[in-house]
Phi, psi and omega in degrees: 000138180296137177275107184300318183299313182295318180296315180297316181298316180297318179296319179295319180297315179299317180297318181296321182291326184270330186263333184284128179291159178304144181299135176287162177304324179294313180297321178296324179294317179295316179299321178294324178295323179296308186286334183261006184296135174278125182266118180303148184299324182293329178286321176299323179292320177300318180292325180294333182250020182279116181291346180258002184303326182296337183291337182303325182292348180272006181235151173267114182236125182293147178286155177072014184226140167252110187267108182243040180229028177292347174278000170247316177211115180295154178292163184280118171292138186299331184283344187293313181302319178296320179296317180293324177297319179296314181297316183290313187279319186263304186290319179271306187293319185265303184283338180054224188293344178296341182290346178297326183219032184289342179109131182298334181294342177253016174075019183241243178060058181301330184302322183261009180301317178301324180289324179293320178292320177301321181293333177280329180282326187310310182292339179285339183241011177068046182230166170270148184307321183284356176269357186242137173234139180244116187184156169058199180255168178299320180298315180296318180292327175297318176302314183299311185285328175295318178298319179296318181296318180295324180289325180287333184287152175304151187302330182283349179265110187228024182242134166260120180262133183212170178292131180300333181246030181296164179301137186307320181303316180300318180293316182296317181297316179297318179298315181296318179298314182292327175296321178295323183286339177091196187299154175095348178259153185213140170258117184248124184251130182220173174281119184292345177280355181223062182283340180307130179090348181257343178275068187271175187291351178262000182272126178268316187218146176249118182251112182224150171262126186298318179241121181298130186292339181265310189263342185079007177294133180252130178275157177275093185301315184296314182293317181292320179297318178297320179297318180293316181297323178297333180266005179078023184253133176279148183248140174233116183252132174266119184253025185304324182251020181243307186299121181091348179266328180197166180296135174242140182231079182296317181292318179297326179280343183080023181296151178269311182221159174203158175223162177190164183251161184260000189251359178267255183289349176271351169062032184277358178100161183302127180074019179303151181301153177269172173228158173227156178236135174232122181304144181307328182291347178255014183244007179285182180283328180258136180055037179283153177297124181287154181257111184286326178244091186260120180236175189293332179285348176264002180284152180299328179218084188306320187274002171288337179056038178297150180273356176238143183279123173244113187296142175293158176298146176069195184287350179304336179300341181270004174268102190279318189238187182304130180303143178277087195299316183294310181289326176294323179293322177297315179294320179303314179292318182299323183292344180296338180295340180273354189302324182245025183261128172280114185295333177287325173294324177300315180293318179301316180290322177304313180294323178295317178297313182288324174302315181297317180298314180299317181296315182288337179277345183304315177299327178288326176296330179284335184263331188233163182285062177253133177233119178292129179243357177273133179301140177276339177293130184303318184294341184251015183238137173276224180239041176214161177228133184232148179227147170270143176208135185298339177241044186302317182301313182291320179297317180293324176299319177299314182297315181297318179298330181267354175111003172258101188262098169246209172207172185242140173230134183300145000267342189207034186256126167264124187238130182233118181260144182238123180250106186300337182291331182228004176261150175241166175292332175296323175302320180299313181297319179295318180298316180296322176298321177294318177299317180299315180298319180295316182290321179296318180295318180291324179293000000 
């Protein structure tokens, strides 16, 4: 049987050799800085005693590159191509439709695949397995949980309160939902650092992203949730830049709803399915969270083909349609890298990596128009570091061309994401050497 992984890799290499233009002198200079960077002894010592260092071998990482964009798209776990080959050739190609219910003991059972993936995500976000559903996109799931929150709230509460600078999808989904509902509803945008006075009696739901996608600022989920609950406001948390980056404790915080994506720190691949969380207290028979998009896969007995919707137990009721078997299988395999990971060790290393990056970048901030916008306090930082620069778009293009892959966010943000499962402190030193070379050349 053809090895899909080997064939794909060879094809990609050939395409890169034929399609990629010759390296510019600037890109070559940045690349030389990466490969020739002197790694300080203290960083080598940190890497030598890193309890997560072994996890790096579980990922496919291209040579000559420091990949700092896992907060947009996680790196490929090595086990995923083999899993996809198995699903395509054996479960789909050989077993065909029998794989829907062939039995988990034979590695199939597609019908329950969303529940198995949910059970792997649950401990990463501080939830119980039946409180998590894996399906659809983050935008669709945001629509579902916002609709549920508005329905659960008293009729006089018709405001969704959110971060004025929240990720655009969250804002667009909220706007679209309120437009559908008609008059009397409002999306109110405020500074999340100053919620006092805004959690008023007309607010139904508070929609916030725990880690800001541009700056890496982390909100205090527990404190804000407690403040909202005291005001009678339901909470909806976006965990796009949280899940898989550090421990999340939704139950401990008392959150009502949450959403998150599978392709950033969870490494599930481009367009991986999203997940949603519904607190157990909203899943009972009385005053349960309503399902705005109710499909047959969320029915208590899908193959009964009943003409009335009876929700399945737990959050599975929010899975409307046929599971996306290929992408779910990739995410299922990718999540296995977390099976033996201590999430507190993950957080400790994340902070060490970002602390190191900030420290090594300080001399460059003194020489060039770089302004750190990520909080230095550990409690207020996610797993990324961002800087403002008047030519951020151009600088990031230079860096990517030279092998330091971060990303740019409008209007002037250079963003660098750190994934503790596959980054080392030596990577940090190499990346800073590349940034220095790029800034010196541009200056």
